[in-house]
C-alpha positions as CSV (number, residue, x, y, z in Angstrom):
1,M,0.4,19.7,-37.8
2,S,-0.2,22.0,-34.8
3,V,-2.8,19.7,-33.4
4,V,-0.4,16.7,-33.7
5,A,2.4,18.7,-32.0
6,V,0.2,19.8,-29.1
7,T,-1.2,16.3,-28.5
8,A,2.3,14.8,-28.6
9,M,3.4,17.3,-25.9
10,A,0.5,16.3,-23.7
11,T,1.0,12.6,-23.4
12,D,1.1,12.8,-19.6
13,K,-1.6,15.4,-19.2
14,A,-5.3,15.1,-18.7
15,P,-7.3,14.7,-21.9
16,E,-9.4,17.7,-20.8
17,L,-6.4,20.0,-21.2
18,I,-6.0,18.9,-24.8
19,R,-9.8,19.2,-25.4
20,T,-9.6,22.8,-24.0
21,A,-6.7,23.7,-26.3
22,L,-8.5,22.3,-29.3
23,T,-11.8,24.0,-28.4
24,R,-10.1,27.3,-28.0
25,G,-8.3,27.0,-31.3
26,Y,-11.3,25.9,-33.3
27,F,-13.5,28.6,-31.7
28,C,-11.0,31.3,-32.7
29,E,-10.7,29.8,-36.2
30,E,-14.5,29.8,-36.6
31,F,-14.9,33.3,-35.1
32,S,-12.2,34.8,-37.3
33,H,-14.5,34.3,-40.3
34,I,-17.3,36.2,-38.7
35,I,-15.2,39.2,-37.7
36,G,-13.6,39.6,-41.1
37,F,-10.3,37.9,-40.4
38,A,-10.8,34.7,-42.5
39,S,-7.4,35.1,-44.1
40,R,-5.8,35.0,-40.7
41,S,-7.9,32.0,-39.4
42,S,-4.8,29.8,-39.0
43,D,-3.1,32.5,-36.9
44,F,-6.2,32.7,-34.6
45,F,-6.3,28.9,-34.3
46,L,-2.6,28.8,-33.5
47,L,-2.9,31.6,-31.0
48,R,-5.5,29.8,-28.9
49,L,-3.9,26.4,-29.3
50,L,-0.7,27.7,-28.0
51,S,-2.5,29.4,-25.1
52,V,-2.2,26.2,-23.0
53,T,1.3,25.2,-23.9
54,D,2.6,26.6,-20.7
55,A,0.4,24.1,-18.8
56,L,1.2,21.3,-21.2
57,L,5.0,21.8,-20.8
58,D,5.0,23.2,-17.2
59,R,7.1,26.2,-18.4
60,P,6.3,29.9,-18.6
61,I,4.7,30.9,-21.9
62,E,7.6,33.3,-22.7
63,E,10.0,30.5,-22.5
64,V,7.9,28.3,-24.7
65,L,7.5,31.0,-27.3
66,A,11.3,31.7,-27.4
67,A,11.7,28.3,-28.9
68,L,8.9,28.7,-31.5
69,P,8.9,30.6,-34.8
70,V,5.5,32.4,-34.3
71,A,4.3,35.7,-35.7
72,S,4.9,38.7,-33.5
73,E,1.1,39.4,-33.1
74,I,0.7,35.9,-31.7
75,R,3.7,36.3,-29.4
76,V,2.5,39.7,-28.2
77,A,-1.0,38.4,-27.5
78,L,0.1,35.4,-25.6
79,C,2.4,37.5,-23.4
80,G,-0.5,39.7,-22.4
81,S,0.0,42.8,-24.6
82,Q,-2.9,44.4,-26.4
83,N,-3.8,43.8,-30.1
84,R,-6.9,42.5,-31.8
85,F,-6.0,38.8,-31.2
86,P,-6.8,38.7,-27.5
87,D,-10.3,40.2,-28.0
88,V,-11.4,36.9,-29.6
89,Y,-10.2,35.1,-26.6
90,Y,-12.1,37.3,-24.2
91,I,-15.3,36.4,-26.1
92,L,-14.4,32.7,-25.8
93,L,-13.8,33.0,-22.0
94,A,-17.0,35.0,-21.4
95,Y,-19.1,32.5,-23.3
96,G,-17.3,29.5,-21.7
97,R,-18.0,30.9,-18.2
98,A,-21.6,31.7,-19.2
99,D,-21.1,35.3,-18.3
100,R,-24.1,36.8,-20.0
101,R,-23.1,40.4,-19.2
102,K,-19.7,40.2,-20.8
103,V,-20.4,38.4,-24.0
104,P,-22.4,41.2,-25.6
105,C,-19.9,43.8,-24.4
106,V,-16.9,42.0,-25.9
107,A,-18.8,41.0,-29.0
108,K,-19.4,44.7,-29.7
109,L,-15.7,45.2,-30.1
110,F,-16.2,43.4,-33.5
111,A,-19.6,44.8,-34.3
112,T,-20.8,41.3,-34.6
113,I,-24.0,39.5,-33.7
114,E,-24.0,38.0,-30.3
115,E,-26.0,35.0,-31.4
116,Q,-23.0,33.8,-33.6
117,V,-20.8,33.2,-30.5
118,P,-22.6,30.1,-29.3
119,V,-22.7,28.7,-32.8
120,C,-18.9,29.1,-33.1
121,Y,-18.4,27.6,-29.6
122,L,-20.5,24.5,-30.3
123,T,-18.9,23.9,-33.6
124,A,-15.4,24.2,-32.0
125,A,-16.4,21.9,-29.1
126,G,-17.7,19.3,-31.6
127,R,-14.5,19.4,-33.6
128,A,-12.4,19.1,-30.5
129,G,-14.5,16.2,-29.3
130,E,-14.0,14.3,-32.5
131,F,-10.3,14.6,-32.3
132,T,-9.9,13.8,-28.6
133,A,-12.6,11.1,-28.4
């Protein structure tokens, strides 16, 4: 349902923005299983999916979140405060930017194997591509 809502909001936006939102969401969902948060995978997916709603709606993220019933951890993470949710996003950004120095550093936050990051990213990009193709 979240995917449908985001794509409905983005009818006048570039398809790449939707693909970015979906890739981020699917990556965080995949990665949540590796870092021991499988029971919260839908929260991780929603967190990253919502991370582009400010661009989709041309409104500040705080304003967007005020109208949505989301968990406080998601709200806090999207507004820039610290908790475990943003750490997954930092891994995604480092990998997406091909920053070979940051990926291992951020991956250590979860005591995970660095080689699993590209697998999660490729899986996420594939799923996003299927939906937006």
